[in-house]
N, C-alpha and C positions, 0 to 999 in steps of 0.2 A: 504494500500500500504506500502511496505517496500523496501528500496533500500539497496543494498550491497555496503557499502562505503569502504570495505576492499581494493579494487583495488586502490582507491584514497589514502588511508592511506599508501600504499606501496611507494608512491612518495613524501610523506610529507618531509622526510629527504632531498631529492634532492631539493625540492622547498625552504625549510628553508635555505639551503646553498646559495640560490640565493638572499635571502632577506638581506637588510641592518641590521646593528647591532640591531636597534630598528625598529619595524614595528607594524602595527595593523592588525586585522583580515581581514578588507576590502582589504588591500594591499596583504595579503596572498591569499585570494580568487581570486583576479584578476590575480596574478602571476600563480596560479595553473591553472586557466582557460586558460591563454595564453600558458602555456607550455605543458599542457596535455588536449587538447581540446576534444579528443574522450572520455576520462574518465569523464570529466566534463559534456559533453552532455549526456552520458549514465546515469549519476546520475539524471540529469534534466528529462530525458525521463521517469524515474520511477515515477515521480510526475506530469507528463504532464496533468493529469486530475484534479489536485488540482487547487484551486483558486489562489494559490501563490507558484508555484513550486520553483522559485528562493529563496524566503524567507526560505522555508523548507530546501532546499539543502544547502544554505549558512549557515544557522544555524547549520546544521550537520557538515559541513566542519569546521567551527570555533570551535565548541565544541570539536572536535577530536584533536585540537591542545594541549589540556590538556594531551593527551597520550604521549607527548614527553618532559617530565620534564628533561631528560638528555640533551636536545638540547636547550630548551627555558624556560624562566620563565615569568609568568604573572606579569606585573608591574603596572597595573592600567587600566583605561579606558579614552577615550577622544571622542570628536566628530570628525568624518571624513566622507568623501563622499564614498558611496558604488558604485557599478558598474553602477548604474542608476543615479549617480551624486546627490543623495539625502543625506542629512546630517543625520547621525544616530550615536548612541553610538557604539564604537568598542573597543574591548579589545586590550591593548598594550602589546607587547611581547618584550623581550630582549634575544638575544642569550647568552648562557652560555659560560664562558671562553673567554670573549672578553675583 
């Protein structure tokens, strides 16, 4: 299975603009899911037959934040809650030019 995450990437700049100065990948995923539900669900549907569709899609969403070095910088990692309220490691990001 492969999902086309290009449609999701088109909205990253918009979602990043909605985020606070510092945020983590879990917060970004939640905001993306809230503001672009159709695109988020379409990505999940691509992996519906997988044992862990959310884990795969969330991993892909988070990894693609690296494609926006003009907007954000990776500043570390910390423990935060994912959308299932489970504590996991998440990458911390900071907006550039703040």
